[in-house]
C-alpha positions in Angstrom: 306.7 -56.3 134.1 306.3 -53.4 131.9 304.0 -50.4 133.1 301.3 -49.6 130.3 300.2 -46.5 132.2 300.6 -43.6 135.4 297.6 -42.8 137.4 297.8 -39.1 138.9 295.1 -37.8 141.1 294.9 -33.9 140.7 294.1 -32.6 144.0 292.7 -28.6 142.5 290.2 -30.7 140.5 289.3 -33.8 142.6 289.7 -36.3 139.3 292.1 -38.8 138.1 294.0 -38.2 135.7 295.3 -41.8 132.6 299.0 -41.5 131.1 299.5 -44.0 128.6 302.8 -45.3 127.4 303.6 -44.6 124.0 304.0 -48.0 122.9 300.8 -49.3 124.1 297.7 -50.4 123.3 295.6 -47.6 124.6 291.5 -49.1 123.7 292.7 -52.3 125.3 294.5 -50.5 128.1 291.4 -48.2 129.1 289.0 -51.5 129.4 291.6 -53.0 131.6 291.4 -49.8 134.0 287.4 -49.7 133.2 287.2 -53.5 134.4 289.6 -53.1 137.4 287.3 -50.3 138.7 284.8 -52.4 138.9 286.3 -55.1 140.1 287.4 -52.7 143.4 284.5 -51.3 143.4 282.5 -55.0 143.8 285.2 -55.8 146.0 284.4 -52.6 148.3 280.8 -53.9 148.4 282.4 -57.6 149.5 281.7 -59.5 146.2 284.1 -62.5 146.2 285.7 -63.2 142.8 285.2 -66.8 141.4 288.0 -67.6 137.7 284.6 -69.5 136.6 282.6 -69.2 133.9 278.9 -68.7 134.2 275.2 -69.0 132.7 271.7 -68.4 132.7 268.5 -70.0 131.7 264.8 -68.7 132.7 266.5 -66.7 135.8 268.5 -69.3 136.7 272.8 -69.0 137.3 274.7 -71.9 136.7 278.5 -71.6 138.0 281.1 -73.2 135.7 284.1 -73.8 137.8 287.1 -76.0 137.6 291.3 -75.8 137.3 292.9 -74.1 134.1 292.3 -76.6 130.8 289.6 -77.9 132.7 287.4 -77.4 130.4 285.3 -74.7 131.7 284.8 -72.8 128.2 284.2 -75.4 126.5 281.3 -76.6 128.7 279.9 -72.3 128.6 280.1 -72.8 124.6 278.0 -76.3 125.0 275.7 -74.6 127.4 275.4 -71.3 125.0 274.8 -73.5 122.2 271.7 -75.3 123.5 270.4 -71.9 124.2 271.6 -70.7 127.6 272.6 -66.4 127.4 275.8 -65.5 128.8 276.8 -64.1 131.8 280.2 -64.5 132.2 283.7 -67.2 131.1 286.1 -66.1 133.1 285.8 -63.3 136.0 282.5 -64.1 137.7 281.5 -61.9 140.8 279.1 -62.9 144.2 277.5 -61.9 146.8 275.0 -63.3 149.2 271.4 -61.6 149.0 267.8 -62.2 150.3 267.4 -64.4 148.0 270.3 -66.5 147.4 273.6 -65.9 146.3 273.8 -63.3 142.7 276.6 -63.6 140.4 277.6 -60.9 138.4 279.6 -60.7 135.2 282.9 -59.2 134.6 283.5 -57.7 131.1 286.3 -59.7 129.4 286.8 -61.5 125.9 286.6 -64.7 125.5 289.9 -66.6 125.1 289.3 -69.7 123.1 292.0 -72.9 122.6 292.2 -74.2 119.3 290.9 -77.7 120.7 287.8 -76.5 121.4 287.4 -74.0 118.2 287.5 -77.6 116.7 284.2 -78.9 118.9 282.1 -75.8 117.4 283.4 -75.6 113.3 280.2 -73.6 112.7 281.6 -71.1 114.6 282.9 -68.1 112.3 286.1 -66.9 115.2 287.6 -63.9 113.3 288.5 -62.4 116.9 292.3 -61.9 117.6 294.8 -64.4 118.0 297.0 -64.2 120.6 300.5 -66.2 119.8 301.4 -66.1 122.8 298.4 -67.3 124.5 297.4 -69.8 121.6 293.9 -68.3 122.0 291.5 -66.4 119.8 289.7 -64.0 121.8 286.1 -63.0 120.9 284.2 -59.6 122.6 281.2 -61.2 124.6 278.8 -59.3 122.2 281.1 -61.3 119.0 280.6 -64.0 121.3 276.7 -64.1 121.8 276.4 -63.4 117.8 277.4 -66.2 117.0 275.6 -68.1 119.2 271.9 -66.5 118.9 271.9 -65.4 122.6 271.7 -63.1 125.2 274.2 -61.8 127.8 273.0 -61.2 131.1 275.0 -59.1 133.6 273.2 -61.1 136.1 272.3 -64.2 137.4 270.9 -66.0 140.8 273.1 -68.9 141.3 271.3 -72.1 141.9 274.2 -74.4 140.2 277.7 -75.0 139.7 279.7 -77.3 137.5 283.0 -79.2 137.8 284.5 -79.8 134.4 287.3 -82.4 134.9 289.3 -82.8 131.6 289.6 -86.1 130.3 293.0 -88.0 128.8 290.7 -89.7 125.9 
């Protein structure tokens, strides 16, 4: 893959410098850099990472894990429509605390495929569409506004759902 930025460390001033290449969307690239720094810090604190969604209700976290196209996003949106709060849709960091497993949501845009969009016709999909993935992308804030729910950055995990895609 082609580089989008270069990172160098300035010994004199003891900080990093980020150089973006001219053809790059700087806002998106900067957010990816921040996300990766967050992931790195969580990994240093013994968090593990799952390709999973997470919602919560009354402080109870529900992880949604499964294969690609199993229905993680569809299940997540269904629970949001029933009053659950949003934690994450793609990257879930988990650690063990004295109270049990804790989930931390990693802020990324939510990609919604056409089939899932059709199940929620009252939602206004005004996000950014990607021809590469055939998904429309919404920010967590936009998604929560559409479902009239909140974002909860963390939750105590008490349940995992494993959706399985039906061929029907």
